[in-house]
Biopython code that builds the backbone (N, CA, C, O; Angstrom):
import numpy as np
from Bio.PDB.StructureBuilder import StructureBuilder

atoms = [
    (1, "MET", "N", (0.845, -1.179, 0.000)),
    (1, "MET", "CA", (0.000, 0.000, 0.000)),
    (1, "MET", "C", (0.890, 1.241, 0.000)),
    (1, "MET", "O", (1.844, 1.333, 0.773)),
    (2, "LYS", "N", (0.573, 2.178, -0.860)),
    (2, "LYS", "CA", (1.347, 3.410, -0.938)),
    (2, "LYS", "C", (1.087, 4.293, 0.275)),
    (2, "LYS", "O", (0.035, 4.214, 0.910)),
    (3, "LYS", "N", (2.067, 5.134, 0.580)),
    (3, "LYS", "CA", (1.940, 6.043, 1.732)),
    (3, "LYS", "C", (0.715, 6.943, 1.601)),
    (3, "LYS", "O", (0.010, 7.165, 2.585)),
    (4, "THR", "N", (0.452, 7.460, 0.411)),
    (4, "THR", "CA", (-0.702, 8.351, 0.230)),
    (4, "THR", "C", (-2.017, 7.617, 0.429)),
    (4, "THR", "O", (-2.979, 8.202, 0.926)),
    (5, "GLU", "N", (-2.077, 6.338, 0.047)),
    (5, "GLU", "CA", (-3.299, 5.560, 0.258)),
    (5, "GLU", "C", (-3.562, 5.348, 1.747)),
    (5, "GLU", "O", (-4.716, 5.384, 2.174)),
    (6, "THR", "N", (-2.517, 5.127, 2.544)),
    (6, "THR", "CA", (-2.656, 4.941, 3.977)),
    (6, "THR", "C", (-3.149, 6.221, 4.635)),
    (6, "THR", "O", (-4.009, 6.177, 5.515)),
    (7, "ALA", "N", (-2.613, 7.353, 4.217)),
    (7, "ALA", "CA", (-2.991, 8.641, 4.802)),
    (7, "ALA", "C", (-4.450, 8.979, 4.525)),
    (7, "ALA", "O", (-5.072, 9.707, 5.298)),
    (8, "ILE", "N", (-5.001, 8.463, 3.436)),
    (8, "ILE", "CA", (-6.368, 8.784, 3.049)),
    (8, "ILE", "C", (-7.383, 8.020, 3.898)),
    (8, "ILE", "O", (-8.498, 8.504, 4.091)),
    (9, "GLN", "N", (-7.031, 6.856, 4.402)),
    (9, "GLN", "CA", (-7.968, 6.072, 5.206)),
    (9, "GLN", "C", (-8.330, 6.824, 6.474)),
    (9, "GLN", "O", (-7.468, 7.368, 7.164)),
    (10, "ARG", "N", (-9.609, 6.844, 6.764)),
    (10, "ARG", "CA", (-10.095, 7.550, 7.952)),
    (10, "ARG", "C", (-10.451, 6.544, 9.029)),
    (10, "ARG", "O", (-10.827, 5.406, 8.746)),
    (11, "CYS", "N", (-10.326, 6.986, 10.263)),
    (11, "CYS", "CA", (-10.768, 6.177, 11.389)),
    (11, "CYS", "C", (-12.285, 6.337, 11.479)),
    (11, "CYS", "O", (-12.783, 7.421, 11.782)),
    (12, "LYS", "N", (-13.008, 5.262, 11.216)),
    (12, "LYS", "CA", (-14.475, 5.338, 11.195)),
    (12, "LYS", "C", (-15.049, 5.711, 12.556)),
    (12, "LYS", "O", (-16.040, 6.436, 12.632)),
    (13, "THR", "N", (-14.434, 5.221, 13.632)),
    (13, "THR", "CA", (-14.929, 5.542, 14.971)),
    (13, "THR", "C", (-14.826, 7.040, 15.237)),
    (13, "THR", "O", (-15.791, 7.658, 15.685)),
    (14, "MET", "N", (-13.665, 7.622, 14.962)),
    (14, "MET", "CA", (-13.490, 9.063, 15.212)),
    (14, "MET", "C", (-14.373, 9.893, 14.286)),
    (14, "MET", "O", (-14.906, 10.927, 14.690)),
    (15, "SER", "N", (-14.525, 9.441, 13.059)),
    (15, "SER", "CA", (-15.383, 10.150, 12.114)),
    (15, "SER", "C", (-16.832, 10.151, 12.598)),
    (15, "SER", "O", (-17.516, 11.170, 12.505)),
    (16, "THR", "N", (-17.296, 9.024, 13.108)),
    (16, "THR", "CA", (-18.659, 8.918, 13.622)),
    (16, "THR", "C", (-18.839, 9.783, 14.863)),
    (16, "THR", "O", (-19.841, 10.486, 14.991)),
    (17, "LEU", "N", (-17.865, 9.733, 15.784)),
    (17, "LEU", "CA", (-17.937, 10.581, 16.977)),
    (17, "LEU", "C", (-17.985, 12.057, 16.598)),
    (17, "LEU", "O", (-18.739, 12.829, 17.192)),
    (18, "GLN", "N", (-17.190, 12.446, 15.621)),
    (18, "GLN", "CA", (-17.178, 13.843, 15.177)),
    (18, "GLN", "C", (-18.551, 14.246, 14.640)),
    (18, "GLN", "O", (-19.031, 15.346, 14.913)),
    (19, "LYS", "N", (-19.177, 13.353, 13.877)),
    (19, "LYS", "CA", (-20.509, 13.650, 13.334)),
    (19, "LYS", "C", (-21.538, 13.800, 14.458)),
    (19, "LYS", "O", (-22.382, 14.695, 14.421)),
    (20, "ILE", "N", (-21.460, 12.918, 15.454)),
    (20, "ILE", "CA", (-22.449, 12.935, 16.540)),
    (20, "ILE", "C", (-22.217, 14.099, 17.494)),
    (20, "ILE", "O", (-23.167, 14.788, 17.866)),
    (21, "LEU", "N", (-20.975, 14.327, 17.895)),
    (21, "LEU", "CA", (-20.676, 15.310, 18.939)),
    (21, "LEU", "C", (-20.044, 16.588, 18.403)),
    (21, "LEU", "O", (-19.555, 17.412, 19.175)),
    (22, "GLY", "N", (-20.052, 16.754, 17.088)),
    (22, "GLY", "CA", (-19.387, 17.895, 16.470)),
    (22, "GLY", "C", (-20.134, 19.213, 16.570)),
    (22, "GLY", "O", (-19.589, 20.247, 16.182)),
    (23, "GLY", "N", (-21.341, 19.217, 17.066)),
    (23, "GLY", "CA", (-22.072, 20.474, 17.219)),
    (23, "GLY", "C", (-21.349, 21.402, 18.186)),
    (23, "GLY", "O", (-20.700, 20.946, 19.128)),
    (24, "LYS", "N", (-21.461, 22.674, 17.954)),
    (24, "LYS", "CA", (-20.727, 23.664, 18.745)),
    (24, "LYS", "C", (-20.984, 23.552, 20.243)),
    (24, "LYS", "O", (-20.086, 23.841, 21.034)),
    (25, "TRP", "N", (-22.170, 23.147, 20.654)),
    (25, "TRP", "CA", (-22.544, 23.183, 22.066)),
    (25, "TRP", "C", (-22.736, 21.817, 22.701)),
    (25, "TRP", "O", (-22.982, 21.744, 23.905)),
    (26, "LYS", "N", (-22.634, 20.744, 21.951)),
    (26, "LYS", "CA", (-23.028, 19.428, 22.446)),
    (26, "LYS", "C", (-22.240, 18.962, 23.672)),
    (26, "LYS", "O", (-22.835, 18.472, 24.631)),
    (27, "LEU", "N", (-20.936, 19.102, 23.656)),
    (27, "LEU", "CA", (-20.140, 18.664, 24.813)),
    (27, "LEU", "C", (-20.501, 19.477, 26.055)),
    (27, "LEU", "O", (-20.590, 18.940, 27.159)),
    (28, "GLU", "N", (-20.705, 20.762, 25.860)),
    (28, "GLU", "CA", (-21.067, 21.629, 26.976)),
    (28, "GLU", "C", (-22.452, 21.262, 27.529)),
    (28, "GLU", "O", (-22.651, 21.251, 28.744)),
    (29, "ILE", "N", (-23.391, 20.968, 26.654)),
    (29, "ILE", "CA", (-24.726, 20.557, 27.079)),
    (29, "ILE", "C", (-24.638, 19.274, 27.901)),
    (29, "ILE", "O", (-25.225, 19.187, 28.979)),
    (30, "LEU", "N", (-23.917, 18.291, 27.405)),
    (30, "LEU", "CA", (-23.759, 17.029, 28.134)),
    (30, "LEU", "C", (-23.107, 17.260, 29.492)),
    (30, "LEU", "O", (-23.510, 16.660, 30.488)),
    (31, "TYR", "N", (-22.104, 18.126, 29.532)),
    (31, "TYR", "CA", (-21.406, 18.425, 30.782)),
    (31, "TYR", "C", (-22.374, 19.019, 31.816)),
    (31, "TYR", "O", (-22.398, 18.575, 32.964)),
    (32, "TYR", "N", (-23.163, 20.007, 31.419)),
    (32, "TYR", "CA", (-24.077, 20.660, 32.367)),
    (32, "TYR", "C", (-25.167, 19.713, 32.858)),
    (32, "TYR", "O", (-25.536, 19.743, 34.031)),
    (33, "ILE", "N", (-25.678, 18.877, 31.966)),
    (33, "ILE", "CA", (-26.705, 17.923, 32.380)),
    (33, "ILE", "C", (-26.118, 16.901, 33.346)),
    (33, "ILE", "O", (-26.755, 16.549, 34.339)),
    (34, "ALA", "N", (-24.919, 16.426, 33.066)),
    (34, "ALA", "CA", (-24.309, 15.365, 33.885)),
    (34, "ALA", "C", (-23.765, 15.869, 35.214)),
    (34, "ALA", "O", (-23.994, 15.244, 36.250)),
    (35, "PHE", "N", (-23.054, 16.979, 35.201)),
    (35, "PHE", "CA", (-22.279, 17.375, 36.373)),
    (35, "PHE", "C", (-22.813, 18.591, 37.119)),
    (35, "PHE", "O", (-22.391, 18.857, 38.244)),
    (36, "CYS", "N", (-23.731, 19.330, 36.512)),
    (36, "CYS", "CA", (-24.262, 20.529, 37.171)),
    (36, "CYS", "C", (-25.746, 20.407, 37.469)),
    (36, "CYS", "O", (-26.370, 21.363, 37.929)),
    (37, "ASP", "N", (-26.309, 19.247, 37.212)),
    (37, "ASP", "CA", (-27.714, 18.983, 37.503)),
    (37, "ASP", "C", (-28.640, 20.009, 36.838)),
    (37, "ASP", "O", (-29.670, 20.382, 37.400)),
    (38, "ILE", "N", (-28.266, 20.453, 35.651)),
    (38, "ILE", "CA", (-29.100, 21.371, 34.872)),
    (38, "ILE", "C", (-29.836, 20.513, 33.847)),
    (38, "ILE", "O", (-29.213, 19.925, 32.963)),
    (39, "ARG", "N", (-31.143, 20.441, 33.963)),
    (39, "ARG", "CA", (-31.912, 19.493, 33.156)),
    (39, "ARG", "C", (-32.992, 20.139, 32.288)),
    (39, "ARG", "O", (-33.538, 19.488, 31.397)),
    (40, "ARG", "N", (-33.302, 21.397, 32.536)),
    (40, "ARG", "CA", (-34.390, 22.046, 31.805)),
    (40, "ARG", "C", (-33.844, 22.989, 30.750)),
    (40, "ARG", "O", (-32.749, 23.535, 30.884)),
    (41, "PHE", "N", (-34.633, 23.169, 29.694)),
    (41, "PHE", "CA", (-34.239, 23.974, 28.543)),
    (41, "PHE", "C", (-33.805, 25.385, 28.950)),
    (41, "PHE", "O", (-32.720, 25.836, 28.583)),
    (42, "GLY", "N", (-34.656, 26.073, 29.708)),
    (42, "GLY", "CA", (-34.361, 27.457, 30.098)),
    (42, "GLY", "C", (-33.094, 27.575, 30.922)),
    (42, "GLY", "O", (-32.315, 28.512, 30.744)),
    (43, "ALA", "N", (-32.886, 26.627, 31.823)),
    (43, "ALA", "CA", (-31.681, 26.648, 32.660)),
    (43, "ALA", "C", (-30.436, 26.401, 31.814)),
    (43, "ALA", "O", (-29.398, 27.024, 32.038)),
    (44, "LEU", "N", (-30.535, 25.492, 30.840)),
    (44, "LEU", "CA", (-29.396, 25.251, 29.934)),
    (44, "LEU", "C", (-29.089, 26.512, 29.130)),
    (44, "LEU", "O", (-27.929, 26.896, 28.975)),
    (45, "ARG", "N", (-30.128, 27.139, 28.630)),
    (45, "ARG", "CA", (-29.932, 28.355, 27.824)),
    (45, "ARG", "C", (-29.281, 29.463, 28.655)),
    (45, "ARG", "O", (-28.379, 30.146, 28.171)),
    (46, "ARG", "N", (-29.723, 29.646, 29.885)),
    (46, "ARG", "CA", (-29.126, 30.670, 30.763)),
    (46, "ARG", "C", (-27.669, 30.313, 31.086)),
    (46, "ARG", "O", (-26.808, 31.192, 31.101)),
    (47, "GLN", "N", (-27.395, 29.050, 31.339)),
    (47, "GLN", "CA", (-26.043, 28.629, 31.700)),
    (47, "GLN", "C", (-25.060, 28.866, 30.556)),
    (47, "GLN", "O", (-23.954, 29.362, 30.770)),
    (48, "ILE", "N", (-25.474, 28.505, 29.339)),
    (48, "ILE", "CA", (-24.583, 28.661, 28.187)),
    (48, "ILE", "C", (-24.509, 30.122, 27.764)),
    (48, "ILE", "O", (-23.439, 30.607, 27.396)),
    (49, "GLY", "N", (-25.625, 30.819, 27.814)),
    (49, "GLY", "CA", (-25.626, 32.260, 27.553)),
    (49, "GLY", "C", (-25.632, 32.637, 26.091)),
    (49, "GLY", "O", (-26.560, 33.308, 25.639)),
    (50, "GLU", "N", (-24.639, 32.234, 25.345)),
    (50, "GLU", "CA", (-24.486, 32.693, 23.962)),
    (50, "GLU", "C", (-25.327, 31.907, 22.966)),
    (50, "GLU", "O", (-25.433, 32.315, 21.809)),
    (51, "ILE", "N", (-25.917, 30.813, 23.366)),
    (51, "ILE", "CA", (-26.641, 29.946, 22.446)),
    (51, "ILE", "C", (-28.035, 30.498, 22.155)),
    (51, "ILE", "O", (-28.697, 31.030, 23.047)),
    (52, "THR", "N", (-28.474, 30.370, 20.906)),
    (52, "THR", "CA", (-29.831, 30.791, 20.562)),
    (52, "THR", "C", (-30.812, 29.673, 20.921)),
    (52, "THR", "O", (-30.427, 28.515, 21.077)),
    (53, "GLU", "N", (-32.056, 30.041, 21.045)),
    (53, "GLU", "CA", (-33.092, 29.068, 21.363)),
    (53, "GLU", "C", (-33.170, 27.976, 20.300)),
    (53, "GLU", "O", (-33.276, 26.793, 20.623)),
    (54, "SER", "N", (-33.118, 28.376, 19.037)),
    (54, "SER", "CA", (-33.214, 27.399, 17.947)),
    (54, "SER", "C", (-32.001, 26.474, 17.917)),
    (54, "SER", "O", (-32.136, 25.283, 17.639)),
    (55, "SER", "N", (-30.830, 27.012, 18.198)),
    (55, "SER", "CA", (-29.623, 26.188, 18.216)),
    (55, "SER", "C", (-29.665, 25.183, 19.363)),
    (55, "SER", "O", (-29.300, 24.022, 19.177)),
    (56, "LEU", "N", (-30.102, 25.611, 20.541)),
    (56, "LEU", "CA", (-30.202, 24.700, 21.681)),
    (56, "LEU", "C", (-31.227, 23.603, 21.382)),
    (56, "LEU", "O", (-30.983, 22.432, 21.674)),
    (57, "THR", "N", (-32.351, 23.967, 20.813)),
    (57, "THR", "CA", (-33.369, 22.982, 20.444)),
    (57, "THR", "C", (-32.787, 21.950, 19.483)),
    (57, "THR", "O", (-32.981, 20.747, 19.660)),
    (58, "LYS", "N", (-32.078, 22.426, 18.471)),
    (58, "LYS", "CA", (-31.471, 21.534, 17.469)),
    (58, "LYS", "C", (-30.460, 20.594, 18.114)),
    (58, "LYS", "O", (-30.474, 19.392, 17.849)),
    (59, "GLN", "N", (-29.586, 21.131, 18.955)),
    (59, "GLN", "CA", (-28.555, 20.316, 19.601)),
    (59, "GLN", "C", (-29.177, 19.268, 20.529)),
    (59, "GLN", "O", (-28.736, 18.118, 20.546)),
    (60, "LEU", "N", (-30.194, 19.656, 21.296)),
    (60, "LEU", "CA", (-30.872, 18.711, 22.181)),
    (60, "LEU", "C", (-31.558, 17.603, 21.388)),
    (60, "LEU", "O", (-31.483, 16.433, 21.761)),
    (61, "ARG", "N", (-32.220, 17.964, 20.307)),
    (61, "ARG", "CA", (-32.893, 16.961, 19.474)),
    (61, "ARG", "C", (-31.886, 15.977, 18.876)),
    (61, "ARG", "O", (-32.136, 14.772, 18.827)),
    (62, "GLU", "N", (-30.749, 16.503, 18.425)),
    (62, "GLU", "CA", (-29.725, 15.630, 17.841)),
    (62, "GLU", "C", (-29.132, 14.697, 18.894)),
    (62, "GLU", "O", (-28.931, 13.511, 18.631)),
    (63, "LEU", "N", (-28.851, 15.225, 20.083)),
    (63, "LEU", "CA", (-28.316, 14.377, 21.154)),
    (63, "LEU", "C", (-29.320, 13.299, 21.556)),
    (63, "LEU", "O", (-28.940, 12.173, 21.877)),
    (64, "GLU", "N", (-30.600, 13.652, 21.536)),
    (64, "GLU", "CA", (-31.641, 12.664, 21.833)),
    (64, "GLU", "C", (-31.714, 11.616, 20.716)),
    (64, "GLU", "O", (-31.784, 10.419, 20.994)),
    (65, "ALA", "N", (-31.699, 12.058, 19.472)),
    (65, "ALA", "CA", (-31.768, 11.138, 18.327)),
    (65, "ALA", "C", (-30.558, 10.203, 18.283)),
    (65, "ALA", "O", (-30.676, 9.051, 17.866)),
    (66, "ASP", "N", (-29.407, 10.694, 18.708)),
    (66, "ASP", "CA", (-28.186, 9.880, 18.707)),
    (66, "ASP", "C", (-28.059, 9.011, 19.952)),
    (66, "ASP", "O", (-27.093, 8.260, 20.091)),
    (67, "GLY", "N", (-29.027, 9.110, 20.855)),
    (67, "GLY", "CA", (-29.071, 8.220, 21.996)),
    (67, "GLY", "C", (-28.320, 8.672, 23.230)),
    (67, "GLY", "O", (-28.148, 7.880, 24.156)),
    (68, "PHE", "N", (-27.859, 9.927, 23.281)),
    (68, "PHE", "CA", (-27.111, 10.428, 24.435)),
    (68, "PHE", "C", (-28.017, 11.012, 25.515)),
    (68, "PHE", "O", (-27.656, 11.027, 26.692)),
    (69, "LEU", "N", (-29.193, 11.494, 25.115)),
    (69, "LEU", "CA", (-30.130, 12.105, 26.054)),
    (69, "LEU", "C", (-31.493, 11.441, 25.975)),
    (69, "LEU", "O", (-31.871, 10.861, 24.957)),
    (70, "VAL", "N", (-32.220, 11.544, 27.085)),
    (70, "VAL", "CA", (-33.619, 11.137, 27.132)),
    (70, "VAL", "C", (-34.418, 12.390, 27.487)),
    (70, "VAL", "O", (-34.081, 13.116, 28.422)),
    (71, "ARG", "N", (-35.472, 12.624, 26.728)),
    (71, "ARG", "CA", (-36.342, 13.786, 26.946)),
    (71, "ARG", "C", (-37.568, 13.322, 27.720)),
    (71, "ARG", "O", (-38.250, 12.378, 27.323)),
    (72, "HIS", "N", (-37.835, 13.998, 28.827)),
    (72, "HIS", "CA", (-38.999, 13.681, 29.656)),
    (72, "HIS", "C", (-39.992, 14.829, 29.566)),
    (72, "HIS", "O", (-39.725, 15.929, 30.050)),
    (73, "ASP", "N", (-41.140, 14.570, 28.946)),
    (73, "ASP", "CA", (-42.199, 15.564, 28.843)),
    (73, "ASP", "C", (-43.227, 15.231, 29.920)),
    (73, "ASP", "O", (-43.853, 14.172, 29.880)),
    (74, "PHE", "N", (-43.398, 16.133, 30.880)),
    (74, "PHE", "CA", (-44.292, 15.898, 32.000)),
    (74, "PHE", "C", (-45.756, 16.165, 31.658)),
    (74, "PHE", "O", (-46.640, 15.962, 32.491)),
    (75, "LYS", "N", (-46.009, 16.624, 30.422)),
    (75, "LYS", "CA", (-47.379, 16.874, 29.941)),
    (75, "LYS", "C", (-48.158, 17.762, 30.903)),
    (75, "LYS", "O", (-49.299, 17.472, 31.261)),
    (76, "GLU", "N", (-47.517, 18.844, 31.307)),
    (76, "GLU", "CA", (-48.143, 19.804, 32.229)),
    (76, "GLU", "C", (-48.344, 21.135, 31.532)),
    (76, "GLU", "O", (-47.741, 21.410, 30.495)),
    (77, "ILE", "N", (-49.186, 21.943, 32.110)),
    (77, "ILE", "CA", (-49.379, 23.317, 31.664)),
    (77, "ILE", "C", (-48.973, 24.209, 32.837)),
    (77, "ILE", "O", (-49.539, 24.040, 33.917)),
    (78, "PRO", "N", (-48.047, 25.131, 32.702)),
    (78, "PRO", "CA", (-47.202, 25.338, 31.536)),
    (78, "PRO", "C", (-46.300, 24.126, 31.283)),
    (78, "PRO", "O", (-46.036, 23.333, 32.186)),
    (79, "PRO", "N", (-45.830, 23.997, 30.022)),
    (79, "PRO", "CA", (-45.031, 22.834, 29.661)),
    (79, "PRO", "C", (-43.779, 22.682, 30.538)),
    (79, "PRO", "O", (-43.097, 23.656, 30.857)),
    (80, "ARG", "N", (-43.504, 21.434, 30.914)),
    (80, "ARG", "CA", (-42.289, 21.129, 31.671)),
    (80, "ARG", "C", (-41.614, 19.938, 31.003)),
    (80, "ARG", "O", (-42.175, 18.845, 30.923)),
    (81, "VAL", "N", (-40.400, 20.176, 30.528)),
    (81, "VAL", "CA", (-39.611, 19.145, 29.865)),
    (81, "VAL", "C", (-38.240, 19.129, 30.517)),
    (81, "VAL", "O", (-37.655, 20.183, 30.769)),
    (82, "GLU", "N", (-37.728, 17.946, 30.790)),
    (82, "GLU", "CA", (-36.382, 17.801, 31.355)),
    (82, "GLU", "C", (-35.602, 16.802, 30.531)),
    (82, "GLU", "O", (-36.169, 15.911, 29.898)),
    (83, "TYR", "N", (-34.293, 16.966, 30.550)),
    (83, "TYR", "CA", (-33.388, 16.080, 29.826)),
    (83, "TYR", "C", (-32.479, 15.378, 30.820)),
    (83, "TYR", "O", (-31.978, 15.992, 31.763)),
    (84, "THR", "N", (-32.272, 14.093, 30.600)),
    (84, "THR", "CA", (-31.329, 13.319, 31.402)),
    (84, "THR", "C", (-30.451, 12.516, 30.452)),
    (84, "THR", "O", (-30.770, 12.341, 29.276)),
    (85, "LEU", "N", (-29.348, 12.038, 30.987)),
    (85, "LEU", "CA", (-28.471, 11.206, 30.182)),
    (85, "LEU", "C", (-29.068, 9.816, 30.028)),
    (85, "LEU", "O", (-29.638, 9.267, 30.971)),
    (86, "SER", "N", (-28.936, 9.264, 28.859)),
    (86, "SER", "CA", (-29.308, 7.872, 28.628)),
    (86, "SER", "C", (-28.145, 7.000, 29.135)),
    (86, "SER", "O", (-27.142, 7.524, 29.620)),
    (87, "GLU", "N", (-28.281, 5.700, 29.024)),
    (87, "GLU", "CA", (-27.168, 4.812, 29.382)),
    (87, "GLU", "C", (-25.943, 5.133, 28.543)),
    (87, "GLU", "O", (-24.823, 5.175, 29.052)),
    (88, "LEU", "N", (-26.161, 5.358, 27.255)),
    (88, "LEU", "CA", (-25.053, 5.711, 26.366)),
    (88, "LEU", "C", (-24.408, 7.021, 26.818)),
    (88, "LEU", "O", (-23.183, 7.123, 26.878)),
    (89, "GLY", "N", (-25.222, 8.010, 27.131)),
    (89, "GLY", "CA", (-24.703, 9.294, 27.602)),
    (89, "GLY", "C", (-23.920, 9.146, 28.887)),
    (89, "GLY", "O", (-22.859, 9.752, 29.042)),
    (90, "GLN", "N", (-24.432, 8.340, 29.819)),
    (90, "GLN", "CA", (-23.719, 8.112, 31.080)),
    (90, "GLN", "C", (-22.379, 7.426, 30.839)),
    (90, "GLN", "O", (-21.393, 7.724, 31.513)),
    (91, "SER", "N", (-22.346, 6.514, 29.883)),
    (91, "SER", "CA", (-21.094, 5.812, 29.596)),
    (91, "SER", "C", (-20.038, 6.743, 29.008)),
    (91, "SER", "O", (-18.846, 6.438, 29.049)),
    (92, "PHE", "N", (-20.473, 7.873, 28.462)),
    (92, "PHE", "CA", (-19.549, 8.840, 27.857)),
    (92, "PHE", "C", (-18.993, 9.840, 28.872)),
    (92, "PHE", "O", (-18.058, 10.573, 28.551)),
    (93, "MET", "N", (-19.535, 9.890, 30.069)),
    (93, "MET", "CA", (-19.139, 10.908, 31.039)),
    (93, "MET", "C", (-17.694, 10.756, 31.510)),
    (93, "MET", "O", (-17.061, 11.755, 31.852)),
    (94, "GLU", "N", (-17.165, 9.560, 31.537)),
    (94, "GLU", "CA", (-15.753, 9.380, 31.892)),
    (94, "GLU", "C", (-14.857, 10.093, 30.875)),
    (94, "GLU", "O", (-13.828, 10.663, 31.239)),
    (95, "VAL", "N", (-15.250, 10.056, 29.618)),
    (95, "VAL", "CA", (-14.512, 10.757, 28.564)),
    (95, "VAL", "C", (-14.599, 12.264, 28.788)),
    (95, "VAL", "O", (-13.596, 12.968, 28.677)),
    (96, "ILE", "N", (-15.791, 12.758, 29.101)),
    (96, "ILE", "CA", (-15.983, 14.200, 29.358)),
    (96, "ILE", "C", (-15.141, 14.640, 30.562)),
    (96, "ILE", "O", (-14.492, 15.685, 30.519)),
    (97, "GLU", "N", (-15.155, 13.843, 31.627)),
    (97, "GLU", "CA", (-14.356, 14.171, 32.815)),
    (97, "GLU", "C", (-12.875, 14.250, 32.463)),
    (97, "GLU", "O", (-12.176, 15.156, 32.917)),
    (98, "TYR", "N", (-12.401, 13.317, 31.667)),
    (98, "TYR", "CA", (-11.000, 13.321, 31.264)),
    (98, "TYR", "C", (-10.690, 14.545, 30.403)),
    (98, "TYR", "O", (-9.652, 15.183, 30.580)),
    (99, "MET", "N", (-11.581, 14.871, 29.478)),
    (99, "MET", "CA", (-11.375, 16.048, 28.631)),
    (99, "MET", "C", (-11.310, 17.326, 29.474)),
    (99, "MET", "O", (-10.469, 18.193, 29.237)),
    (100, "LYS", "N", (-12.195, 17.427, 30.447)),
    (100, "LYS", "CA", (-12.192, 18.615, 31.320)),
    (100, "LYS", "C", (-10.901, 18.688, 32.124)),
    (100, "LYS", "O", (-10.301, 19.758, 32.229)),
    (101, "ALA", "N", (-10.467, 17.567, 32.693)),
    (101, "ALA", "CA", (-9.222, 17.552, 33.473)),
    (101, "ALA", "C", (-8.033, 17.917, 32.585)),
    (101, "ALA", "O", (-7.154, 18.673, 32.997)),
    (102, "TRP", "N", (-8.011, 17.382, 31.373)),
    (102, "TRP", "CA", (-6.934, 17.718, 30.436)),
    (102, "TRP", "C", (-6.962, 19.207, 30.115)),
    (102, "TRP", "O", (-5.920, 19.862, 30.123)),
    (103, "GLY", "N", (-8.143, 19.746, 29.833)),
    (103, "GLY", "CA", (-8.273, 21.160, 29.536)),
    (103, "GLY", "C", (-7.875, 22.050, 30.700)),
    (103, "GLY", "O", (-7.238, 23.085, 30.503)),
    (104, "ASP", "N", (-8.253, 21.651, 31.930)),
    (104, "ASP", "CA", (-7.872, 22.419, 33.109)),
    (104, "ASP", "C", (-6.345, 22.505, 33.242)),
    (104, "ASP", "O", (-5.809, 23.506, 33.717)),
    (105, "CYS", "N", (-5.663, 21.448, 32.819)),
    (105, "CYS", "CA", (-4.190, 21.402, 32.923)),
    (105, "CYS", "C", (-3.483, 22.114, 31.760)),
    (105, "CYS", "O", (-2.461, 22.770, 31.961)),
    (106, "HIS", "N", (-4.021, 21.982, 30.569)),
    (106, "HIS", "CA", (-3.267, 22.354, 29.386)),
    (106, "HIS", "C", (-3.779, 23.556, 28.596)),
    (106, "HIS", "O", (-3.062, 24.081, 27.744)),
    (107, "LEU", "N", (-4.990, 23.993, 28.860)),
    (107, "LEU", "CA", (-5.526, 25.121, 28.102)),
    (107, "LEU", "C", (-5.370, 26.405, 28.910)),
    (107, "LEU", "O", (-5.393, 26.380, 30.140)),
    (108, "PRO", "N", (-5.211, 27.532, 28.204)),
    (108, "PRO", "CA", (-5.080, 28.808, 28.926)),
    (108, "PRO", "C", (-6.326, 29.088, 29.758)),
    (108, "PRO", "O", (-7.443, 28.771, 29.348)),
    (109, "LYS", "N", (-6.131, 29.666, 30.893)),
    (109, "LYS", "CA", (-7.258, 30.025, 31.782)),
    (109, "LYS", "C", (-7.945, 31.265, 31.219)),
    (109, "LYS", "O", (-7.287, 32.210, 30.782)),
    (110, "GLY", "N", (-9.291, 31.247, 31.236)),
    (110, "GLY", "CA", (-10.053, 32.407, 30.775)),
    (110, "GLY", "C", (-10.034, 33.527, 31.791)),
    (110, "GLY", "O", (-9.610, 33.338, 32.931)),
    (111, "ASP", "N", (-10.497, 34.703, 31.372)),
    (111, "ASP", "CA", (-10.528, 35.865, 32.284)),
    (111, "ASP", "C", (-11.538, 35.722, 33.366)),
    (111, "ASP", "O", (-11.676, 36.615, 34.202)),
]
sb = StructureBuilder()
sb.init_structure("model")
sb.init_model(0)
sb.init_chain("A")
sb.init_seg("    ")
for serial, (resi, resn, name, xyz) in enumerate(atoms, 1):
    if name == "N":
        sb.init_residue(resn, " ", resi, " ")
    sb.init_atom(name, np.array(xyz, "f"), 0.0, 1.0, " ", f" {name:<3s}", serial, name[0])
structure = sb.get_structure()
């Protein structure tokens, strides 16, 4: 196999992870739901701050469709919806914890 042919092959696992978790806010959303006990749409939006309502809705729907989140609709008036991690989402939290610890050590501190 030529060197250029080897370089062209992609890691399917990493490519799939990038597709699933590549949204601008997805890792942050998972982090807040898992470690900060923030489960409701409005609280997530306030915590992130810069995210638009439509973007948060899209990211939550994608995380739910990909099996990382479970959406609980309490069927109340006014509407009450909460998000929790699925089994798959919970299994990913060790990775998130490691990423945060790595970032705390190696990334510049914000103001």
